[in-house]
Kinemage of the C-alpha trace (Angstrom):
@kinemage 1
@onewidth
@group {chain A} dominant
@subgroup {mainchain}
@vectorlist {calphas} color= white
{ca met a 1} P 45.351 82.274 95.891
{ca ala a 2} L 44.100 84.393 98.565
{ca ser a 3} L 46.819 87.010 97.798
{ca trp a 4} L 46.446 86.669 94.121
{ca arg a 5} L 42.868 87.641 94.559
{ca ala a 6} L 43.931 90.463 96.965
{ca leu a 7} L 46.150 91.757 94.214
{ca ile a 8} L 43.476 91.813 91.757
{ca ala a 9} L 41.056 93.762 94.218
{ca val a 10} L 43.639 96.313 95.009
{ca gly a 11} L 45.565 96.445 91.729
{ca ala a 12} L 43.537 99.445 90.455
{ca ile a 13} L 44.206 101.353 93.380
{ca leu a 14} L 46.260 104.655 92.896
{ca leu a 15} L 45.086 106.818 95.792
{ca cys a 16} L 42.598 106.007 98.518
{ca ala a 17} L 41.930 108.459 101.435
{ca gly a 18} L 39.225 108.384 103.976
{ca cys a 19} L 38.524 104.963 102.673
{ca thr a 20} L 34.805 103.089 103.956
{ca val a 21} L 33.550 99.673 102.891
{ca ser a 22} L 29.676 99.734 101.616
{ca asp a 23} L 27.445 96.915 102.732
{ca asp a 24} L 26.731 96.177 99.310
{ca ser a 25} L 27.421 92.541 97.908
{ca asp a 26} L 30.204 93.846 95.740
{ca ala a 27} L 32.127 96.087 98.414
{ca ser a 28} L 33.738 99.165 96.996
{ca ile a 29} L 36.229 101.760 98.545
{ca thr a 30} L 35.391 105.161 98.119
{ca ala a 31} L 37.815 107.942 98.712
{ca ser a 32} L 37.144 111.614 99.616
{ca glu a 33} L 39.452 112.506 96.717
{ca ser a 34} L 37.070 110.936 93.654
{ca val a 35} L 38.914 107.708 93.676
{ca val a 36} L 36.801 104.501 93.597
{ca val a 37} L 38.087 101.079 93.581
{ca ser a 38} L 36.216 98.061 93.632
{ca ala a 39} L 37.038 95.009 95.646
{ca ser a 40} L 35.817 91.520 94.987
{ca pro a 41} L 32.942 90.284 97.214
{ca gly a 42} L 34.738 88.200 100.115
{ca ser a 43} L 37.780 90.872 100.445
{ca ser a 44} L 38.622 90.514 103.852
{ca glu a 45} L 39.329 93.930 106.014
{ca arg a 46} L 43.081 92.929 106.091
{ca asp a 47} L 43.051 93.270 102.446
{ca ile a 48} L 41.126 96.348 102.280
{ca glu a 49} L 43.660 98.055 104.606
{ca phe a 50} L 46.536 96.617 102.938
{ca ala a 51} L 45.094 98.315 99.525
{ca lys a 52} L 44.614 101.681 101.564
{ca phe a 53} L 48.662 101.106 102.505
{ca asn a 54} L 49.616 100.485 98.891
{ca ala a 55} L 47.301 103.499 97.619
{ca ala a 56} L 48.769 106.052 99.928
{ca leu a 57} L 52.302 104.958 99.135
{ca asn a 58} L 51.789 104.134 95.441
{ca gly a 59} L 51.497 107.896 94.755
{ca leu a 60} L 54.799 108.856 96.342
{ca val a 61} L 56.794 106.714 93.671
{ca ser a 62} L 59.275 109.146 91.548
{ca ser a 63} L 62.897 109.337 90.437
{ca asp a 64} L 63.974 109.988 94.254
{ca val a 65} L 63.161 107.757 97.244
{ca pro a 66} L 60.955 109.958 99.117
{ca val a 67} L 61.579 111.401 102.700
{ca ser a 68} L 60.523 109.528 105.822
{ca glu a 69} L 58.144 112.656 106.702
{ca thr a 70} L 56.609 112.376 103.677
{ca ile a 71} L 55.997 108.677 103.631
{ca leu a 72} L 54.766 109.100 107.109
{ca ser a 73} L 52.421 112.244 106.298
{ca ala a 74} L 50.870 109.914 103.302
{ca leu a 75} L 50.100 106.778 105.645
{ca glu a 76} L 48.540 108.944 108.529
{ca lys a 77} L 46.430 111.481 106.164
{ca gln a 78} L 45.383 109.733 103.162
{ca gly a 79} L 45.516 106.360 104.388
{ca gly a 80} L 44.252 107.108 107.871
{ca phe a 81} L 47.111 104.819 109.710
{ca gly a 82} L 47.665 105.720 113.138
{ca ala a 83} L 51.128 107.160 113.811
{ca asp a 84} L 51.681 104.690 116.753
{ca lys a 85} L 51.291 101.672 114.436
{ca leu a 86} L 53.960 102.955 111.857
{ca thr a 87} L 57.980 102.444 111.557
{ca ile a 88} L 60.301 103.692 109.122
{ca asn a 89} L 63.933 103.265 108.631
{ca ala a 90} L 66.135 106.518 108.227
{ca asp a 91} L 66.135 108.422 105.128
{ca arg a 92} L 69.685 109.287 105.774
{ca thr a 93} L 72.893 107.600 106.259
{ca pro a 94} L 75.320 108.198 109.485
{ca thr a 95} L 77.129 110.445 107.089
{ca asn a 96} L 74.010 112.198 105.976
{ca leu a 97} L 73.963 110.968 102.211
{ca val a 98} L 70.380 110.114 101.065
{ca val a 99} L 69.816 106.296 101.527
{ca asp a 100} L 69.206 104.184 98.188
{ca thr a 101} L 66.138 102.448 99.649
{ca ile a 102} L 63.895 103.296 102.501
{ca ser a 103} L 61.535 100.731 104.181
{ca val a 104} L 58.386 101.602 106.072
{ca ala a 105} L 55.976 99.139 107.912
{ca tyr a 106} L 52.404 99.348 109.516
{ca ser a 107} L 51.539 96.922 112.602
{ca tyr a 108} L 47.967 95.957 111.352
{ca asp a 109} L 47.570 93.538 114.379
{ca ser a 110} L 49.890 91.139 116.602
{ca lys a 111} L 50.469 88.423 113.900
{ca thr a 112} L 50.208 91.022 110.611
{ca cys a 113} L 52.699 93.682 109.257
{ca phe a 114} L 52.208 95.612 106.180
{ca ile a 115} L 55.648 96.241 104.872
{ca gly a 116} L 56.897 98.631 101.911
{ca gln a 117} L 60.121 99.496 100.628
{ca phe a 118} L 60.769 102.368 97.984
{ca val a 119} L 63.616 101.938 95.427
{ca thr a 120} L 64.565 104.583 92.875
{ca lys a 121} L 61.358 104.876 90.837
{ca lys a 122} L 59.826 101.697 92.443
{ca phe a 123} L 57.612 100.754 95.435
{ca val a 124} L 57.165 97.131 96.544
{ca ser a 125} L 54.760 95.954 99.182
{ca glu a 126} L 54.037 92.558 101.307
{ca val a 127} L 52.137 91.356 104.066
{ca ala a 128} L 54.343 89.444 106.848
{ca ser a 129} L 54.459 88.195 110.393
{ca pro a 130} L 56.416 90.270 112.987
{ca val a 131} L 59.684 89.036 114.036
{ca asn a 132} L 60.056 89.273 117.831
{ca gly a 133} L 56.974 91.686 117.679
{ca ala a 134} L 58.663 93.920 115.548
{ca cys a 135} L 57.375 94.989 111.592
{ca leu a 136} L 60.899 96.237 110.783
{ca val a 137} L 64.346 94.691 112.299
{ca gly a 138} L 67.333 96.492 112.692
{ca gln a 139} L 67.807 100.160 113.282
{ca val a 140} L 64.842 102.408 112.285
{ca ala a 141} L 64.135 105.881 112.663
{ca arg a 142} L 60.749 105.688 114.303
């Protein structure tokens, strides 16, 4: 049920940049772009970071799958995620066609990955364990 509570805690997030956690008993995330999201008391730092991951990427959902540089830029600038911990697959096929889906991952720690996938008009994400030390398995662009 912890993931259910985390979903509720982050469900209202649309965009979060420069997030901070207050010391109040009812923790809140404040964004420099006038977005304030309340997290339930007891939300872990991981839950809050996962909320930031989702917030930075949910804003990119459109009719087309976003290109990898747009995704990386959103995570780095809006979410504050370090480029050295981000992995993404290619946004073009070997024959230079636009891909149908694109996956991105952030290595939160040695045991936790935040994984997101864009499909036309949709973004889904999950917290998972790395496989052989990697958050994305297979051919990655970065």
